[in-house]
N, C-alpha and C positions, 0 to 999 in steps of 0.2 A: 538380426540385421541391425547395423549401427544406426543411430539417429541421423537424420538427414537435415541439411540446412533448409530453411523455409523462407518463402517470399511473402508469408502472411502479413508481416509488418508493412512491407512496401505496398501491398494491395490495400491494406487498411488505410494507410496515409493517403493513397490515391483516391479512395472513396470519400474520405473526409474533405479533401481538397475539391473534388468535383461537387460535393454537396454545398460547400461554402461558396463556390463560384456561382452555382445556380441561384442561390439566395442573394448574394451580394451584387449580382448583375441585374437584378430587378430594378426598375425605376423606383425613385423615392416614393412616388405615389403608390405603386404596386406593393412595395414592401410595407408601407404604412397600412394599406388596406388589409393585407394578409395578416399582419400582427394584430390589428384592431379586431378583425373577425375572430381570430383564434382566442384572443383574450376575452372578448364579449361572450363567446360560446363556451368558454373554459375548455377549449379543445386542446388536450395535452399534446397530441401528435403534431398539431400545427404550431403550438408554442415551442415544442422541442426542436422542430426544424430551424426556427429562428435562433434559439439558444445555441444549438450545436454549430451553426454557421458563425455566430458571434464568437463563440469559444475558440473555434478553429482560426479565426482571423485575428482576434484581439485579446484572447485569454493570455495569461501569464506565459504559457509555453506554446501558444499558437498551435501550429500543426503537430508539434511534438507532445501535446497533452497526452498523458498516459490513458490507456483503456480503463484502468481502475478509477482515475479521476473522472473520466467521462461517465462511467457507470454511476458513480456517487452523485454527480450533478443530475443525472437523469432520474435517479430514484428520488432525490430531493425535490425536483421540479414536479414530478408526478404526484408526490404526496401533498405538496402545497396546493396544486390545482384541485386535487380531490377534496382537500379540506375547504378550499374556497367555495367549491360547489355546495358542500354540505352546510356551510355557514353563511351563505348569501353574501360573499365578498364581491365587491367590484374590483377586479384585478388592477384596472388602470387607475383607480382612485380609491384605494382602501382607506377606511376610517383610521384615525390616529392610533387607536388602541388595539386594532386587529392584529398587527404583527406580534405584539407582545402576548396577546391571548393565544396565538398559534404556538408560540414557544412554551407557554405554560401548559397548553394542551399536550405537547410532546413530553414534557416533564411528568405530567400527571399520568401519562400512559406508561411511565417507567423507562423512558429512553435515557440512555447515559448522557453525560455532559458532552462527550466526544461526538455522539450521534446528533445531538441538538446542534452543536457547532457545525457539523457537516450539513445539516438541513438548512441552517441559516446561510451558509456559504452558497448553497444552491439557489436559495431565494434571492440573494443579492445578485447572483449571476443572471437569473431570470430578468430582474429589473434593469440590469445593465443592457441586456439584449433588447428589452422593450424600449429603453431610451435610445439605443442605437437605431431602432426601427422608426423612431420619431413619433411614437404614439403616447408617450407619457414623459413627464419630468420627475415622476415620483421616485423617492428613495426610501421606501417605508421601513426597511430593515437597517437603516444607517445607525440608529441610536438605540436599538433593542438591548436589553440586559439578559445576559446568560450567567447563571450562578457559577462560581468558581468550583473547580474539581478539588474535593478535599480527600479523596481516596489516594493513598500512596500508590504511585504507578507500579511499585514493586509488588504490591499486594494483588494487583489485577491479574498478573500472570507470572507466578514464581518460576524460576529457571528449573529445567530438568536436573535432577541430581546425577552424580556419576553412576549410581546404582541403576537409576531408571534408563540412562543412556545405554548401559551394558545390556540391560534386559531387552531393549529394542533391537540392539545390534545382533543379539543372539538369534533372532528370527528373521533378520533382514537378508535379502538376496544381494548380490554384488552391487547392483545399481542403487538399491535402497540404502545400502551401507554408505555409499559415496554421498548420497543426498543428505543423510543424517550428519555425517562428519563435515561436509561443506558448511552446513548450518551451525553445528555445535562447536566445531573447532575453527573453521574459517570465519564464522560470525556473519555470514552473508544473510541478507534478507531473502525470503523465499522467491521474490520476483527476480532478484539478482542471480540466485542459484539456477533458476529455470531458464535464464537467458544465456547461461554459459555454453561455450563451444569448446571443442577439444583444443583448438589453437590458443585458447585463453590460458591453458595450463602449461606451466614450465616445470616439468618434473625434475629436471636437472638442478635448478636453483630453488625448487620447492616454493613456487610462487603461483598465485592465481591473479590474473588480470580481470578486474571487474569493470566491464564497459557500460553496464546498464544500471548504474547506481542511482539512488534517489536524487532527483534534481539533475539527472543525466551526468552526474559527477563520476569520474573514473578514479580508480585506486588500485593498488597492488597489495595483496595480503599474503602472508606466509602460510604454508601448509604444515600441518603436524605430520609427524612420521607415520602415524597410523592412517591418516588420510592419504598420504602418498602410497602406502601399501595397498589400501583399498582401491585407489585409482588404477594401479598396475594390475591388480586382479580383475577388475572390471574390464580394462582394456584387453587383457589376454582372452577373456571370454568372448569379446566381440570380434576378434580377429582383426578387422580393419576399422579403426576408429576415426571418424571424421564428422564434421558438422556439429549438430547439437549434442551436448553431453548426455542429456536425458531423453529417453524415448517417449515419455509421456508429455503431453502438451498441457500447459496451463496449470493453475493452482488446483483445479478439481481433480486432475490426474494424480497429483501429489497427495491430495487428501485421501483418495481411494487407497493408495499404497499405505498411508499411515493408518487408516482405519483397520486394515488387515493386521498390521503389526501391533496395534493397540489391543485388539482382541486376543492375539496370541501371547502377548507379553504381560497383559494385565496392568500396564502403565496408563494412568489417566492422561488423556490428550489435553494439553493446555495451549494448543496452537503452535505454529511454527516459530513465533517470536520467542517462545520459551527456550528454544535451542540457541537462539542468538544471545539471550540473557545468560545462558550457561557459559557461552564463550566469554562474554564480558566479565562475568563473575569469577570464573576460574583464572582468567588472565590477570585480573586485578589482584587476586589473592597471591599470585606469583610475583608480579612485577611491582605492585603497589604504586603505579604511576598512571594517573587518570588520563594524562595526555597520550601516552602510548596506547592505552586501551581505546581511547577515542579514535585514534588513527586507524587501528585495526578494524573497528566497527564502521568507519566512514562517517563519524560525527564531526562537524565543524565546531560544535558547541559542547564543551565538556559537561555542562549542566545536564544535557540530555543523557550523556554517558552515565551520569550518577544514578539514573533510574534503571540502568541495565546492569551495573556492576557495583556490588556492595561487599564490604569487608565484614566478617563476623563481628558481633558486638564485643567479643573478648579478644580481638586481634592484638591489642596492646598489653595483654596480661603478662606475657613473658618479658616484654620490654620494661615493664614497671616493677618487675620482681625485686630489683635491687634498689629501688628508690627509698 
């Protein structure tokens, strides 16, 4: 049976709005008491109610904040509250060095720079929410220091090679084949791919309309011929194709599919982003134009694209032969 359109997103937005309304319509005194009690007792659930309401009302994307971002903030707030309990913090008035000690604690535990930055972002969001609730003026994470990342982004997740891609495709069913090629040829993020619907695909002009891009940006990308052929085979097997492109919901469903292919093919799974890097690298080797590659990947900053697309070190060898 073909994938069906879902109202999950609308229901999710509705629940966020209802929650924000319940908290925001409290009197100032009630909101202040609620926040003070939760902070004093280091009650994560109570604090998260206030953070989520603030994030929905005043966060950068307000009601359109992605589920991934909300999960990240939730994890960060939960970990900070747990740490504050274990280390006798006063959340509403932490001592001057405590935030930096928390960061060093994360680093000592082996957390990556990206993870530490995510945890600090969550901590800052917690204190924005507490200031909104009127229980503190503290901004304890305003001036903390986070070490710079010295690892080359390329080394964190190398792109899949052509050989690895072929090995995965050998064992893929029609739907899995489309997913792999949408990522590895179309260059879509996994979240963008999973949000696709059949009406986003223009097979006649070999185009994909990406409606759920990062930062809610829209773009149009070109299909490879092999992706077009895979789509047609997938459509034929479904009979009537409408609604969602993929039958599995969410990233976890895609991971389960990939786990099966990894076992069968023997390819080391390096995450979905390595497919996207395959797209950027292969396109860069062919067109040698970073701006065109950036457009294909949906990057507004070509410096970001440089971490996705690299030319081989001997790329100029033939050019320099006659020098």
